[in-house]
All heavy atoms as TSV, in Angstrom:
chain	resi	resn	atom	element	x	y	z
A	1	MET	N	N	78.357	98.016	91.346
A	1	MET	CA	C	78.963	98.987	92.243
A	1	MET	C	C	79.125	98.367	93.629
A	1	MET	O	O	80.180	98.504	94.245
A	1	MET	CB	C	78.104	100.256	92.325
A	1	MET	CG	C	78.688	101.317	93.222
A	1	MET	SD	S	77.647	102.755	93.480
A	1	MET	CE	C	77.739	103.508	91.886
A	2	PHE	N	N	78.081	97.687	94.091
A	2	PHE	CA	C	78.122	97.062	95.411
A	2	PHE	C	C	79.255	96.046	95.507
A	2	PHE	O	O	80.028	96.040	96.460
A	2	PHE	CB	C	76.774	96.397	95.710
A	2	PHE	CG	C	76.734	95.674	97.019
A	2	PHE	CD1	C	76.549	96.379	98.189
A	2	PHE	CD2	C	76.897	94.300	97.075
A	2	PHE	CE1	C	76.516	95.712	99.413
A	2	PHE	CE2	C	76.865	93.630	98.286
A	2	PHE	CZ	C	76.672	94.342	99.454
A	3	VAL	N	N	79.368	95.201	94.509
A	3	VAL	CA	C	80.426	94.182	94.494
A	3	VAL	C	C	81.794	94.842	94.476
A	3	VAL	O	O	82.697	94.444	95.215
A	3	VAL	CB	C	80.242	93.221	93.299
A	3	VAL	CG1	C	81.432	92.300	93.147
A	3	VAL	CG2	C	78.960	92.422	93.445
A	4	ALA	N	N	81.956	95.857	93.658
A	4	ALA	CA	C	83.239	96.555	93.576
A	4	ALA	C	C	83.619	97.174	94.922
A	4	ALA	O	O	84.797	97.220	95.271
A	4	ALA	CB	C	83.185	97.632	92.497
A	5	LEU	N	N	82.656	97.621	95.677
A	5	LEU	CA	C	82.936	98.236	96.975
A	5	LEU	C	C	83.216	97.213	98.064
A	5	LEU	O	O	84.061	97.442	98.938
A	5	LEU	CB	C	81.757	99.114	97.409
A	5	LEU	CG	C	81.469	100.355	96.569
A	5	LEU	CD1	C	80.155	100.990	96.993
A	5	LEU	CD2	C	82.608	101.345	96.667
A	6	THR	N	N	82.524	96.087	98.032
A	6	THR	CA	C	82.604	95.137	99.141
A	6	THR	C	C	83.664	94.057	98.984
A	6	THR	O	O	84.137	93.514	99.975
A	6	THR	CB	C	81.242	94.463	99.373
A	6	THR	OG1	O	80.821	93.813	98.163
A	6	THR	CG2	C	80.198	95.469	99.816
A	7	GLU	N	N	84.051	93.729	97.760
A	7	GLU	CA	C	85.042	92.678	97.555
A	7	GLU	C	C	86.456	93.202	97.767
A	7	GLU	O	O	86.750	94.372	97.500
A	7	GLU	CB	C	84.969	92.138	96.122
A	7	GLU	CG	C	83.851	91.182	95.886
A	7	GLU	CD	C	83.913	90.562	94.493
A	7	GLU	OE1	O	84.673	91.035	93.624
A	7	GLU	OE2	O	83.180	89.600	94.272
A	8	ASP	N	N	87.323	92.295	98.235
A	8	ASP	CA	C	88.744	92.634	98.305
A	8	ASP	C	C	89.267	92.815	96.891
A	8	ASP	O	O	88.881	92.088	95.978
A	8	ASP	CB	C	89.534	91.509	98.976
A	8	ASP	CG	C	89.287	91.439	100.472
A	8	ASP	OD1	O	88.679	92.367	101.039
A	8	ASP	OD2	O	89.725	90.441	101.077
A	9	ARG	N	N	90.118	93.785	96.724
A	9	ARG	CA	C	90.773	94.057	95.445
A	9	ARG	C	C	92.271	93.982	95.660
A	9	ARG	O	O	92.731	94.088	96.799
A	9	ARG	CB	C	90.379	95.461	94.924
A	9	ARG	CG	C	88.888	95.650	94.672
A	9	ARG	CD	C	88.437	94.776	93.543
A	9	ARG	NE	N	86.984	94.747	93.422
A	9	ARG	CZ	C	86.363	94.670	92.269
A	9	ARG	NH1	N	87.044	94.620	91.140
A	9	ARG	NH2	N	85.046	94.619	92.230
A	10	PRO	N	N	93.057	93.814	94.611
A	10	PRO	CA	C	94.507	93.726	94.801
A	10	PRO	C	C	95.095	94.967	95.486
A	10	PRO	O	O	96.089	94.882	96.200
A	10	PRO	CB	C	95.058	93.599	93.374
A	10	PRO	CG	C	93.928	93.091	92.562
A	10	PRO	CD	C	92.677	93.619	93.219
A	11	TYR	N	N	94.438	96.094	95.310
A	11	TYR	CA	C	94.968	97.352	95.833
A	11	TYR	C	C	94.301	97.827	97.117
A	11	TYR	O	O	94.700	98.843	97.687
A	11	TYR	CB	C	94.839	98.444	94.761
A	11	TYR	CG	C	93.457	98.525	94.150
A	11	TYR	CD1	C	92.469	99.315	94.720
A	11	TYR	CD2	C	93.139	97.785	93.017
A	11	TYR	CE1	C	91.197	99.382	94.173
A	11	TYR	CE2	C	91.868	97.849	92.456
A	11	TYR	CZ	C	90.910	98.647	93.042
A	11	TYR	OH	O	89.654	98.686	92.502
A	12	ARG	N	N	93.274	97.073	97.607
A	12	ARG	CA	C	92.623	97.449	98.863
A	12	ARG	C	C	91.700	96.339	99.340
A	12	ARG	O	O	91.240	95.520	98.556
A	12	ARG	CB	C	91.834	98.742	98.735
A	12	ARG	CG	C	90.644	98.631	97.806
A	12	ARG	CD	C	89.532	99.598	98.168
A	12	ARG	NE	N	88.450	99.489	97.224
A	12	ARG	CZ	C	87.518	98.540	97.229
A	12	ARG	NH1	N	87.540	97.609	98.134
A	12	ARG	NH2	N	86.553	98.514	96.335
A	13	LYS	N	N	91.416	96.344	100.634
A	13	LYS	CA	C	90.452	95.415	101.218
A	13	LYS	C	C	89.044	95.893	100.894
A	13	LYS	O	O	88.823	97.093	100.661
A	13	LYS	CB	C	90.613	95.378	102.741
A	13	LYS	CG	C	91.837	94.669	103.201
A	13	LYS	CD	C	91.698	93.206	102.936
A	13	LYS	CE	C	92.300	92.371	104.030
A	13	LYS	NZ	N	92.102	90.970	103.765
A	14	GLY	N	N	88.092	94.968	100.906
A	14	GLY	CA	C	86.695	95.342	100.717
A	14	GLY	C	C	86.259	96.298	101.819
A	14	GLY	O	O	86.726	96.205	102.952
A	15	LEU	N	N	85.383	97.207	101.468
A	15	LEU	CA	C	84.933	98.211	102.431
A	15	LEU	C	C	83.924	97.624	103.412
A	15	LEU	O	O	83.199	96.683	103.093
A	15	LEU	CB	C	84.309	99.398	101.692
A	15	LEU	CG	C	85.217	100.115	100.697
A	15	LEU	CD1	C	84.453	101.233	100.006
A	15	LEU	CD2	C	86.466	100.653	101.365
A	16	LYS	N	N	83.875	98.199	104.590
A	16	LYS	CA	C	82.920	97.797	105.620
A	16	LYS	C	C	81.555	98.413	105.334
A	16	LYS	O	O	81.407	99.359	104.553
A	16	LYS	CB	C	83.404	98.261	107.000
A	16	LYS	CG	C	84.756	97.756	107.369
A	16	LYS	CD	C	84.708	96.278	107.634
A	16	LYS	CE	C	86.073	95.805	108.120
A	16	LYS	NZ	N	86.276	94.404	107.914
A	17	TYR	N	N	80.533	97.873	106.009
A	17	TYR	CA	C	79.143	98.295	105.808
A	17	TYR	C	C	78.992	99.815	105.874
A	17	TYR	O	O	78.388	100.419	105.001
A	17	TYR	CB	C	78.240	97.629	106.846
A	17	TYR	CG	C	76.820	98.123	106.801
A	17	TYR	CD1	C	75.929	97.621	105.862
A	17	TYR	CD2	C	76.371	99.083	107.688
A	17	TYR	CE1	C	74.618	98.072	105.809
A	17	TYR	CE2	C	75.068	99.546	107.644
A	17	TYR	CZ	C	74.200	99.036	106.701
A	17	TYR	OH	O	72.910	99.491	106.655
A	18	ARG	N	N	79.531	100.414	106.891
A	18	ARG	CA	C	79.370	101.864	107.091
A	18	ARG	C	C	79.922	102.660	105.898
A	18	ARG	O	O	79.320	103.624	105.447
A	18	ARG	CB	C	80.070	102.292	108.377
A	18	ARG	CG	C	79.814	103.743	108.734
A	18	ARG	CD	C	80.419	104.074	110.049
A	18	ARG	NE	N	79.790	103.224	111.066
A	18	ARG	CZ	C	79.997	103.323	112.355
A	18	ARG	NH1	N	80.815	104.219	112.827
A	18	ARG	NH2	N	79.397	102.536	113.209
A	19	GLU	N	N	81.067	102.233	105.386
A	19	GLU	CA	C	81.684	102.921	104.244
A	19	GLU	C	C	80.851	102.732	102.977
A	19	GLU	O	O	80.649	103.672	102.211
A	19	GLU	CB	C	83.096	102.390	104.018
A	19	GLU	CG	C	84.044	102.665	105.173
A	19	GLU	CD	C	85.306	101.843	105.093
A	19	GLU	OE1	O	85.222	100.607	104.981
A	19	GLU	OE2	O	86.384	102.460	105.130
A	20	VAL	N	N	80.381	101.505	102.781
A	20	VAL	CA	C	79.547	101.203	101.615
A	20	VAL	C	C	78.268	102.030	101.669
A	20	VAL	O	O	77.861	102.650	100.681
A	20	VAL	CB	C	79.218	99.693	101.540
A	20	VAL	CG1	C	78.191	99.405	100.462
A	20	VAL	CG2	C	80.484	98.886	101.312
A	21	LYS	N	N	77.649	102.062	102.827
A	21	LYS	CA	C	76.409	102.823	103.009
A	21	LYS	C	C	76.623	104.302	102.685
A	21	LYS	O	O	75.816	104.908	101.970
A	21	LYS	CB	C	75.924	102.665	104.450
A	21	LYS	CG	C	74.640	103.380	104.757
A	21	LYS	CD	C	74.232	103.128	106.200
A	21	LYS	CE	C	73.010	103.930	106.566
A	21	LYS	NZ	N	72.612	103.725	107.964
A	22	GLU	N	N	77.692	104.869	103.182
A	22	GLU	CA	C	77.978	106.283	102.936
A	22	GLU	C	C	78.159	106.567	101.443
A	22	GLU	O	O	77.606	107.532	100.908
A	22	GLU	CB	C	79.224	106.708	103.702
A	22	GLU	CG	C	79.553	108.172	103.532
A	22	GLU	CD	C	80.790	108.575	104.323
A	22	GLU	OE1	O	81.150	107.893	105.293
A	22	GLU	OE2	O	81.393	109.592	103.943
A	23	ILE	N	N	78.930	105.727	100.777
A	23	ILE	CA	C	79.170	105.922	99.343
A	23	ILE	C	C	77.872	105.800	98.558
A	23	ILE	O	O	77.566	106.635	97.698
A	23	ILE	CB	C	80.222	104.921	98.831
A	23	ILE	CG1	C	81.594	105.281	99.408
A	23	ILE	CG2	C	80.252	104.890	97.302
A	23	ILE	CD1	C	82.653	104.212	99.217
A	24	LEU	N	N	77.087	104.766	98.858
A	24	LEU	CA	C	75.831	104.563	98.127
A	24	LEU	C	C	74.859	105.716	98.359
A	24	LEU	O	O	74.214	106.190	97.420
A	24	LEU	CB	C	75.204	103.226	98.499
A	24	LEU	CG	C	75.971	101.982	98.044
A	24	LEU	CD1	C	75.281	100.716	98.552
A	24	LEU	CD2	C	76.140	101.940	96.545
A	25	PHE	N	N	74.759	106.183	99.595
A	25	PHE	CA	C	73.850	107.298	99.858
A	25	PHE	C	C	74.319	108.586	99.192
A	25	PHE	O	O	73.503	109.394	98.746
A	25	PHE	CB	C	73.622	107.507	101.354
A	25	PHE	CG	C	72.520	106.647	101.898
A	25	PHE	CD1	C	72.790	105.697	102.853
A	25	PHE	CD2	C	71.219	106.766	101.446
A	25	PHE	CE1	C	71.781	104.884	103.353
A	25	PHE	CE2	C	70.201	105.975	101.933
A	25	PHE	CZ	C	70.482	105.017	102.888
A	26	ASN	N	N	75.625	108.782	99.101
A	26	ASN	CA	C	76.120	109.948	98.368
A	26	ASN	C	C	75.741	109.864	96.890
A	26	ASN	O	O	75.407	110.879	96.267
A	26	ASN	CB	C	77.633	110.089	98.524
A	26	ASN	CG	C	78.020	110.632	99.880
A	26	ASN	OD1	O	77.239	111.314	100.541
A	26	ASN	ND2	N	79.219	110.317	100.310
A	27	GLU	N	N	75.761	108.656	96.340
A	27	GLU	CA	C	75.346	108.456	94.954
A	27	GLU	C	C	73.845	108.718	94.787
A	27	GLU	O	O	73.418	109.285	93.786
A	27	GLU	CB	C	75.700	107.041	94.482
A	27	GLU	CG	C	77.188	106.783	94.384
A	27	GLU	CD	C	77.875	107.677	93.360
A	27	GLU	OE1	O	77.452	107.682	92.190
A	27	GLU	OE2	O	78.846	108.367	93.738
A	28	VAL	N	N	73.058	108.335	95.775
A	28	VAL	CA	C	71.618	108.618	95.753
A	28	VAL	C	C	71.390	110.130	95.772
A	28	VAL	O	O	70.602	110.667	94.982
A	28	VAL	CB	C	70.894	107.947	96.945
A	28	VAL	CG1	C	69.485	108.512	97.123
A	28	VAL	CG2	C	70.846	106.439	96.757
A	29	LEU	N	N	72.073	110.815	96.679
A	29	LEU	CA	C	71.910	112.269	96.793
A	29	LEU	C	C	72.300	112.996	95.513
A	29	LEU	O	O	71.745	114.051	95.203
A	29	LEU	CB	C	72.717	112.804	97.979
A	29	LEU	CG	C	72.223	112.367	99.359
A	29	LEU	CD1	C	73.195	112.833	100.438
A	29	LEU	CD2	C	70.819	112.886	99.621
A	30	ALA	N	N	73.233	112.424	94.768
A	30	ALA	CA	C	73.658	113.020	93.505
A	30	ALA	C	C	72.792	112.544	92.330
A	30	ALA	O	O	73.085	112.867	91.182
A	30	ALA	CB	C	75.123	112.669	93.237
A	31	ASN	N	N	71.732	111.797	92.646
A	31	ASN	CA	C	70.799	111.268	91.639
A	31	ASN	C	C	71.473	110.375	90.598
A	31	ASN	O	O	71.091	110.352	89.442
A	31	ASN	CB	C	70.048	112.403	90.932
A	31	ASN	CG	C	69.075	113.077	91.855
A	31	ASN	OD1	O	68.345	112.426	92.598
A	31	ASN	ND2	N	69.072	114.397	91.839
A	32	ARG	N	N	72.494	109.619	91.040
A	32	ARG	CA	C	73.168	108.701	90.130
A	32	ARG	C	C	72.654	107.272	90.262
A	32	ARG	O	O	72.813	106.477	89.354
A	32	ARG	CB	C	74.677	108.749	90.347
A	32	ARG	CG	C	75.290	110.049	89.839
A	32	ARG	CD	C	76.799	109.993	89.814
A	32	ARG	NE	N	77.372	110.218	91.122
A	32	ARG	CZ	C	77.853	111.386	91.541
A	32	ARG	NH1	N	77.832	112.440	90.746
A	32	ARG	NH2	N	78.376	111.510	92.742
A	33	ILE	N	N	72.074	106.942	91.418
A	33	ILE	CA	C	71.475	105.621	91.605
A	33	ILE	C	C	70.156	105.770	92.357
A	33	ILE	O	O	69.902	106.791	93.000
A	33	ILE	CB	C	72.413	104.637	92.339
A	33	ILE	CG1	C	72.846	105.167	93.701
A	33	ILE	CG2	C	73.621	104.298	91.470
A	33	ILE	CD1	C	73.717	104.195	94.497
A	34	ASP	N	N	69.332	104.748	92.273
A	34	ASP	CA	C	67.971	104.786	92.808
A	34	ASP	C	C	67.939	104.552	94.315
A	34	ASP	O	O	68.523	103.597	94.818
A	34	ASP	CB	C	67.133	103.721	92.098
A	34	ASP	CG	C	65.692	103.748	92.547
A	34	ASP	OD1	O	64.976	104.692	92.167
A	34	ASP	OD2	O	65.291	102.825	93.291
A	35	ARG	N	N	67.257	105.421	95.018
A	35	ARG	CA	C	67.142	105.346	96.477
A	35	ARG	C	C	66.509	104.039	96.939
A	35	ARG	O	O	66.985	103.403	97.886
A	35	ARG	CB	C	66.308	106.532	96.992
A	35	ARG	CG	C	66.088	106.525	98.493
A	35	ARG	CD	C	65.228	107.712	98.924
A	35	ARG	NE	N	65.804	108.980	98.542
A	35	ARG	CZ	C	66.698	109.675	99.267
A	35	ARG	NH1	N	67.103	109.198	100.415
A	35	ARG	NH2	N	67.170	110.818	98.841
A	36	GLU	N	N	65.453	103.610	96.297
A	36	GLU	CA	C	64.748	102.389	96.703
A	36	GLU	C	C	65.637	101.161	96.517
A	36	GLU	O	O	65.645	100.258	97.354
A	36	GLU	CB	C	63.441	102.229	95.934
A	36	GLU	CG	C	62.556	101.127	96.443
A	36	GLU	CD	C	62.089	101.301	97.891
A	36	GLU	OE1	O	61.988	102.448	98.374
A	36	GLU	OE2	O	61.826	100.265	98.531
A	37	CYS	N	N	66.394	101.128	95.453
A	37	CYS	CA	C	67.321	100.008	95.216
A	37	CYS	C	C	68.385	99.951	96.312
A	37	CYS	O	O	68.718	98.870	96.803
A	37	CYS	CB	C	67.988	100.129	93.849
A	37	CYS	SG	S	66.870	99.820	92.494
A	38	VAL	N	N	68.894	101.091	96.698
A	38	VAL	CA	C	69.901	101.145	97.757
A	38	VAL	C	C	69.289	100.685	99.072
A	38	VAL	O	O	69.892	99.918	99.816
A	38	VAL	CB	C	70.504	102.558	97.889
A	38	VAL	CG1	C	71.363	102.683	99.137
A	38	VAL	CG2	C	71.309	102.893	96.648
A	39	LYS	N	N	68.076	101.107	99.349
A	39	LYS	CA	C	67.408	100.686	100.588
A	39	LYS	C	C	67.249	99.171	100.626
A	39	LYS	O	O	67.566	98.533	101.631
A	39	LYS	CB	C	66.044	101.354	100.712
A	39	LYS	CG	C	65.301	100.976	101.971
A	39	LYS	CD	C	63.920	101.569	102.020
A	39	LYS	CE	C	63.139	101.212	103.258
A	39	LYS	NZ	N	63.306	99.893	103.787
A	40	ILE	N	N	66.781	98.590	99.542
A	40	ILE	CA	C	66.605	97.139	99.484
A	40	ILE	C	C	67.949	96.438	99.642
A	40	ILE	O	O	68.071	95.455	100.386
A	40	ILE	CB	C	65.921	96.727	98.160
A	40	ILE	CG1	C	64.480	97.237	98.158
A	40	ILE	CG2	C	65.979	95.219	97.947
A	40	ILE	CD1	C	63.816	97.172	96.798
A	41	LEU	N	N	68.945	96.933	98.973
A	41	LEU	CA	C	70.285	96.350	99.048
A	41	LEU	C	C	70.818	96.392	100.472
A	41	LEU	O	O	71.301	95.380	101.006
A	41	LEU	CB	C	71.228	97.094	98.107
A	41	LEU	CG	C	72.651	96.606	98.053
A	41	LEU	CD1	C	72.731	95.231	97.414
A	41	LEU	CD2	C	73.505	97.577	97.281
A	42	LEU	N	N	70.731	97.528	101.125
A	42	LEU	CA	C	71.264	97.658	102.475
A	42	LEU	C	C	70.438	96.875	103.498
A	42	LEU	O	O	70.989	96.342	104.461
A	42	LEU	CB	C	71.379	99.128	102.874
A	42	LEU	CG	C	72.413	99.921	102.071
A	42	LEU	CD1	C	72.404	101.384	102.490
A	42	LEU	CD2	C	73.800	99.324	102.199
A	43	ASP	N	N	69.140	96.774	103.277
A	43	ASP	CA	C	68.299	95.957	104.160
A	43	ASP	C	C	68.696	94.481	104.076
A	43	ASP	O	O	68.548	93.738	105.038
A	43	ASP	CB	C	66.819	96.106	103.809
A	43	ASP	CG	C	66.235	97.446	104.227
A	43	ASP	OD1	O	66.896	98.179	105.003
A	43	ASP	OD2	O	65.127	97.767	103.773
A	44	SER	N	N	69.188	94.065	102.932
A	44	SER	CA	C	69.569	92.671	102.698
A	44	SER	C	C	71.078	92.457	102.818
A	44	SER	O	O	71.577	91.376	102.488
A	44	SER	CB	C	69.108	92.245	101.305
A	44	SER	OG	O	67.732	92.440	101.135
A	45	TYR	N	N	71.799	93.447	103.264
A	45	TYR	CA	C	73.260	93.420	103.283
A	45	TYR	C	C	73.863	92.152	103.902
A	45	TYR	O	O	74.707	91.511	103.280
A	45	TYR	CB	C	73.776	94.666	103.991
A	45	TYR	CG	C	75.264	94.827	103.984
A	45	TYR	CD1	C	75.895	95.465	102.930
A	45	TYR	CD2	C	76.050	94.349	105.032
A	45	TYR	CE1	C	77.277	95.629	102.914
A	45	TYR	CE2	C	77.427	94.508	105.019
A	45	TYR	CZ	C	78.023	95.136	103.965
A	45	TYR	OH	O	79.383	95.284	103.948
A	46	PRO	N	N	73.453	91.760	105.108
A	46	PRO	CA	C	74.095	90.571	105.703
A	46	PRO	C	C	73.915	89.312	104.850
A	46	PRO	O	O	74.866	88.558	104.655
A	46	PRO	CB	C	73.393	90.422	107.053
A	46	PRO	CG	C	72.829	91.761	107.344
A	46	PRO	CD	C	72.489	92.366	106.005
A	47	GLU	N	N	72.730	89.110	104.331
A	47	GLU	CA	C	72.468	87.931	103.504
A	47	GLU	C	C	73.272	87.982	102.199
A	47	GLU	O	O	73.841	86.977	101.766
A	47	GLU	CB	C	70.983	87.821	103.182
A	47	GLU	CG	C	70.662	86.599	102.354
A	47	GLU	CD	C	69.193	86.482	102.023
A	47	GLU	OE1	O	68.362	87.208	102.599
A	47	GLU	OE2	O	68.878	85.662	101.154
A	48	ILE	N	N	73.332	89.133	101.585
A	48	ILE	CA	C	74.071	89.279	100.325
A	48	ILE	C	C	75.548	88.990	100.532
A	48	ILE	O	O	76.169	88.256	99.766
A	48	ILE	CB	C	73.855	90.682	99.724
A	48	ILE	CG1	C	72.410	90.845	99.273
A	48	ILE	CG2	C	74.814	90.936	98.566
A	48	ILE	CD1	C	72.016	92.259	98.942
A	49	VAL	N	N	76.133	89.550	101.579
A	49	VAL	CA	C	77.558	89.350	101.846
A	49	VAL	C	C	77.836	87.873	102.140
A	49	VAL	O	O	78.819	87.310	101.644
A	49	VAL	CB	C	78.042	90.262	102.997
A	49	VAL	CG1	C	79.437	89.899	103.449
A	49	VAL	CG2	C	77.985	91.714	102.555
A	50	THR	N	N	76.976	87.233	102.901
A	50	THR	CA	C	77.140	85.803	103.199
A	50	THR	C	C	77.104	84.978	101.926
A	50	THR	O	O	77.944	84.101	101.709
A	50	THR	CB	C	76.040	85.329	104.169
A	50	THR	OG1	O	76.152	86.068	105.387
A	50	THR	CG2	C	76.168	83.843	104.462
A	51	ARG	N	N	76.166	85.258	101.046
A	51	ARG	CA	C	76.068	84.527	99.786
A	51	ARG	C	C	77.278	84.781	98.890
A	51	ARG	O	O	77.773	83.888	98.230
A	51	ARG	CB	C	74.782	84.881	99.055
A	51	ARG	CG	C	73.566	84.292	99.709
A	51	ARG	CD	C	72.297	84.699	98.989
A	51	ARG	NE	N	71.145	84.227	99.692
A	51	ARG	CZ	C	70.239	83.424	99.163
A	51	ARG	NH1	N	70.345	83.028	97.914
A	51	ARG	NH2	N	69.205	83.032	99.871
A	52	MET	N	N	77.752	86.009	98.860
A	52	MET	CA	C	78.938	86.340	98.064
A	52	MET	C	C	80.150	85.554	98.572
A	52	MET	O	O	80.936	85.033	97.777
A	52	MET	CB	C	79.229	87.842	98.116
A	52	MET	CG	C	78.285	88.678	97.291
A	52	MET	SD	S	78.471	90.469	97.543
A	52	MET	CE	C	80.191	90.738	97.206
A	53	GLN	N	N	80.292	85.440	99.884
A	53	GLN	CA	C	81.412	84.710	100.463
A	53	GLN	C	C	81.327	83.223	100.107
A	53	GLN	O	O	82.340	82.601	99.796
A	53	GLN	CB	C	81.439	84.890	101.982
A	53	GLN	CG	C	81.868	86.279	102.377
A	53	GLN	CD	C	81.690	86.554	103.862
A	53	GLN	OE1	O	80.960	85.848	104.554
A	53	GLN	NE2	N	82.348	87.595	104.345
A	54	ARG	N	N	80.117	82.655	100.135
A	54	ARG	CA	C	79.946	81.254	99.758
A	54	ARG	C	C	80.340	81.010	98.311
A	54	ARG	O	O	80.989	80.018	97.991
A	54	ARG	CB	C	78.494	80.817	99.974
A	54	ARG	CG	C	78.145	80.572	101.408
A	54	ARG	CD	C	76.782	79.944	101.528
A	54	ARG	NE	N	76.256	80.208	102.844
A	54	ARG	CZ	C	75.005	80.497	103.117
A	54	ARG	NH1	N	74.108	80.561	102.150
A	54	ARG	NH2	N	74.611	80.700	104.345
A	55	VAL	N	N	79.959	81.916	97.430
A	55	VAL	CA	C	80.311	81.777	96.018
A	55	VAL	C	C	81.826	81.822	95.853
A	55	VAL	O	O	82.406	80.998	95.144
A	55	VAL	CB	C	79.629	82.874	95.157
A	55	VAL	CG1	C	80.216	82.927	93.768
A	55	VAL	CG2	C	78.124	82.643	95.116
A	56	LEU	N	N	82.471	82.750	96.513
A	56	LEU	CA	C	83.928	82.868	96.423
A	56	LEU	C	C	84.619	81.611	96.963
A	56	LEU	O	O	85.582	81.130	96.388
A	56	LEU	CB	C	84.421	84.107	97.168
A	56	LEU	CG	C	84.078	85.446	96.521
A	56	LEU	CD1	C	84.500	86.590	97.430
A	56	LEU	CD2	C	84.751	85.571	95.178
A	57	GLU	N	N	84.121	81.074	98.060
A	57	GLU	CA	C	84.696	79.858	98.626
A	57	GLU	C	C	84.545	78.685	97.672
A	57	GLU	O	O	85.451	77.874	97.527
A	57	GLU	CB	C	84.029	79.538	99.973
A	57	GLU	CG	C	84.411	80.501	101.073
A	57	GLU	CD	C	83.565	80.327	102.325
A	57	GLU	OE1	O	82.712	79.414	102.376
A	57	GLU	OE2	O	83.761	81.130	103.267
A	58	THR	N	N	83.401	78.602	97.011
A	58	THR	CA	C	83.144	77.516	96.058
A	58	THR	C	C	84.084	77.631	94.852
A	58	THR	O	O	84.612	76.635	94.382
A	58	THR	CB	C	81.683	77.552	95.576
A	58	THR	OG1	O	80.820	77.605	96.716
A	58	THR	CG2	C	81.345	76.332	94.758
A	59	GLU	N	N	84.295	78.854	94.407
A	59	GLU	CA	C	85.169	79.076	93.238
A	59	GLU	C	C	86.619	78.754	93.570
A	59	GLU	O	O	87.341	78.199	92.748
A	59	GLU	CB	C	85.057	80.526	92.757
A	59	GLU	CG	C	83.738	80.837	92.091
A	59	GLU	CD	C	83.612	82.297	91.697
A	59	GLU	OE1	O	84.506	83.102	92.033
A	59	GLU	OE2	O	82.590	82.655	91.077
A	60	VAL	N	N	87.054	79.092	94.775
A	60	VAL	CA	C	88.436	78.865	95.179
A	60	VAL	C	C	88.654	77.393	95.535
A	60	VAL	O	O	89.685	76.820	95.198
A	60	VAL	CB	C	88.821	79.772	96.375
A	60	VAL	CG1	C	90.187	79.409	96.913
A	60	VAL	CG2	C	88.777	81.233	95.964
A	61	GLY	N	N	87.685	76.809	96.231
A	61	GLY	CA	C	87.816	75.423	96.720
A	61	GLY	C	C	87.483	74.465	95.674
A	61	GLY	O	O	87.956	73.565	95.194
């Protein structure tokens, strides 16, 4: 879900942190995903996004 929200797609740009956070928290409130997992994910957001970008650059380059 996180990757689908943050990566660019042919039909839209990847969402910004604030948008991702809102969507994930709405999913938590609806009991569709785990609150603790979302907290860990968002606490690590900058590192995760940086690593994702490196992987994409390696695949393209």
